[in-house]
C-alpha positions in Angstrom: 0.0 0.0 0.0 1.4 3.4 -1.0 1.5 6.0 1.8 2.3 9.7 1.8 3.9 11.5 4.6 2.9 14.9 6.0 5.5 17.3 7.2 5.0 15.9 10.7 5.8 12.4 9.4 2.2 11.1 9.8 1.4 8.2 7.6 -1.5 9.1 5.2 -3.1 6.3 3.3 -6.3 6.3 1.3 -8.0 5.3 4.5 -6.9 8.4 6.5 -9.4 10.5 8.3 -10.5 13.8 6.6 -8.7 16.0 9.1 -5.4 14.4 7.9 -6.2 15.6 4.4 -6.8 19.1 5.8 -3.4 19.0 7.5 -1.7 18.1 4.1 -3.6 20.9 2.4 -2.6 23.4 5.0 1.1 22.3 4.8 1.0 22.8 1.0 0.0 26.5 1.4 3.6 27.7 2.0 4.4 26.6 -1.5 1.5 28.7 -3.0 2.1 31.7 -0.7 5.9 31.5 -1.5 5.2 31.4 -5.2 2.8 34.4 -5.0 5.4 36.3 -2.8 8.1 35.5 -5.4 5.9 36.8 -8.2 5.2 40.0 -6.2 8.9 40.5 -5.7 9.6 40.1 -9.4 6.9 42.4 -10.6 7.6 45.1 -8.0 11.3 44.9 -8.8 10.7 45.3 -12.5 8.4 48.3 -12.1 10.8 49.9 -9.6 13.5 49.4 -12.1 11.5 51.1 -14.8 10.8 54.1 -12.6 14.5 54.2 -11.6 15.7 54.2 -15.2 13.4 57.2 -15.9 14.9 59.1 -12.9 18.5 58.1 -13.5 18.8 58.1 -17.3 15.8 59.0 -19.5 14.7 62.3 -18.0 18.2 63.6 -17.4 19.0 62.7 -21.0 15.9 64.3 -22.4 16.5 67.4 -20.2 19.4 68.4 -22.5 17.5 68.0 -25.8 15.8 70.6 -27.9 12.0 71.0 -27.6 11.2 69.0 -30.8 13.3 66.1 -29.7 11.9 66.2 -26.1 8.3 66.2 -27.2 8.8 63.6 -29.9 10.9 61.3 -27.8 8.6 61.5 -24.8 5.5 60.8 -26.9 7.2 57.8 -28.4 8.3 56.5 -24.9 4.8 57.0 -23.6 3.2 55.1 -26.5 5.7 52.3 -26.2 5.3 51.8 -22.4 1.6 51.2 -22.7 1.9 47.6 -23.5 0.5 44.3 -22.0 3.8 43.3 -20.4 4.3 46.6 -18.6 0.6 46.7 -17.6 0.8 43.2 -16.3 3.8 44.0 -14.1 2.5 47.4 -13.0 -0.9 46.3 -11.8 0.2 42.7 -11.1 2.7 43.9 -8.5 -0.1 45.5 -6.4 -2.5 42.5 -6.8 0.2 40.0 -6.1 1.4 41.9 -3.0 -2.2 42.1 -1.7 -2.7 38.4 -2.4 0.6 37.5 -0.7 -0.7 39.4 2.4 -4.0 37.6 2.3 -2.3 34.2 2.1 -0.3 35.1 5.3 -3.2 36.0 7.4 -3.4 32.8 9.4 -1.3 31.1 12.1 2.5 31.3 12.1 2.6 33.2 8.8 1.2 36.4 10.4 4.8 37.5 11.2 5.1 38.5 7.5 2.1 40.9 7.6 3.9 44.0 8.7 6.4 43.6 5.8 3.7 42.7 3.3 1.4 45.5 4.5 4.1 48.1 4.2 5.0 46.8 0.8 1.4 47.1 -0.3 0.9 50.6 1.0 4.2 51.8 -0.5 3.5 50.3 -3.9 -0.1 51.7 -3.7 1.4 55.1 -3.2 3.4 54.6 -6.4 0.3 53.6 -8.3 -1.7 56.6 -7.1 1.2 59.0 -8.0 1.3 57.4 -11.5 -2.4 57.7 -12.0 -2.9 61.1 -10.4 0.3 62.9 -11.6 2.4 61.2 -14.2 -0.4 59.8 -16.5 -2.2 63.2 -16.7 1.1 65.0 -17.6 1.8 62.3 -20.2 -1.7 62.9 -21.6 -1.0 66.6 -22.0 2.1 66.1 -24.1 0.3 63.3 -26.1 -2.7 65.6 -26.8 -0.4 68.2 -28.4 -0.2 66.0 -31.4 2.6 65.4 -34.0 5.7 67.5 -33.1 6.1 68.3 -36.8 2.7 70.1 -36.7 3.1 71.9 -33.4 3.6 75.6 -33.8 5.1 76.3 -30.3 7.0 73.3 -29.1 8.5 75.3 -26.2 5.0 76.0 -24.9 4.1 72.3 -25.1 7.2 71.3 -23.2 6.6 74.0 -20.6 2.9 73.0 -20.2 4.0 69.3 -19.7 6.0 70.5 -16.6 9.1 68.4 -16.8 10.2 69.3 -13.3 6.9 68.2 -11.7 6.9 64.9 -13.7 10.5 64.1 -12.7 10.0 65.0 -9.0 6.9 62.8 -8.7 8.7 60.1 -10.6 11.5 60.2 -8.0 8.9 59.8 -5.2 7.3 56.7 -6.9 10.8 55.4 -7.6 11.6 55.6 -3.9 8.2 54.1 -2.7 8.3 51.2 -5.2 11.9 50.5 -4.3 11.0 50.5 -0.6 8.1 48.2 -1.4 10.6 45.9 -3.2 12.8 45.9 -0.1 9.9 45.1 2.2 8.9 42.2 0.0 12.5 40.9 0.2 12.3 41.2 4.0 9.0 39.2 3.9 10.7 36.6 1.7 13.5 36.2 4.2 11.0 35.7 7.0 9.0 33.3 4.9 12.0 31.2 4.3 13.1 31.1 7.9 9.5 30.3 9.0 9.7 26.9 7.2 
């Protein structure tokens, strides 16, 4: 007769009582919660990296360009970033972090909740900043139309408010990076709780 062993070493045969099956299901949860946590770390890290590259490279590089280049390049970047892969990572990070927290609500896994809660709040701040500040500013430059047909490119660039966009991007870079760090802290606790 084939038997399976639970983590506690209990013999589980096909004739085991139902509570033994519940024990096995509960012990399998760390695998699921660990996978969700890993996915939250991955997506949050990817998005924090995107924000960081804008703060560190893209915006400083564009700052030194003429108005036509700035408007055209920013419009192209904005168009390119709205793609399924980025959207999956951007919104997935928030959903996966929330799901990871929900999967750690019971028993000995509750010790991860402060880390997961902090990560969720920090990343939520980045999402709110994106939707309330950066996207509306992106939309203003996009609404200006084709740079070849814009009469006053300097006015479009000034109306876009490069300094405001960059300042708020720095804030969302810091909050998403801090969320990433909190998720790594949660992962370290998750691993030691085994």
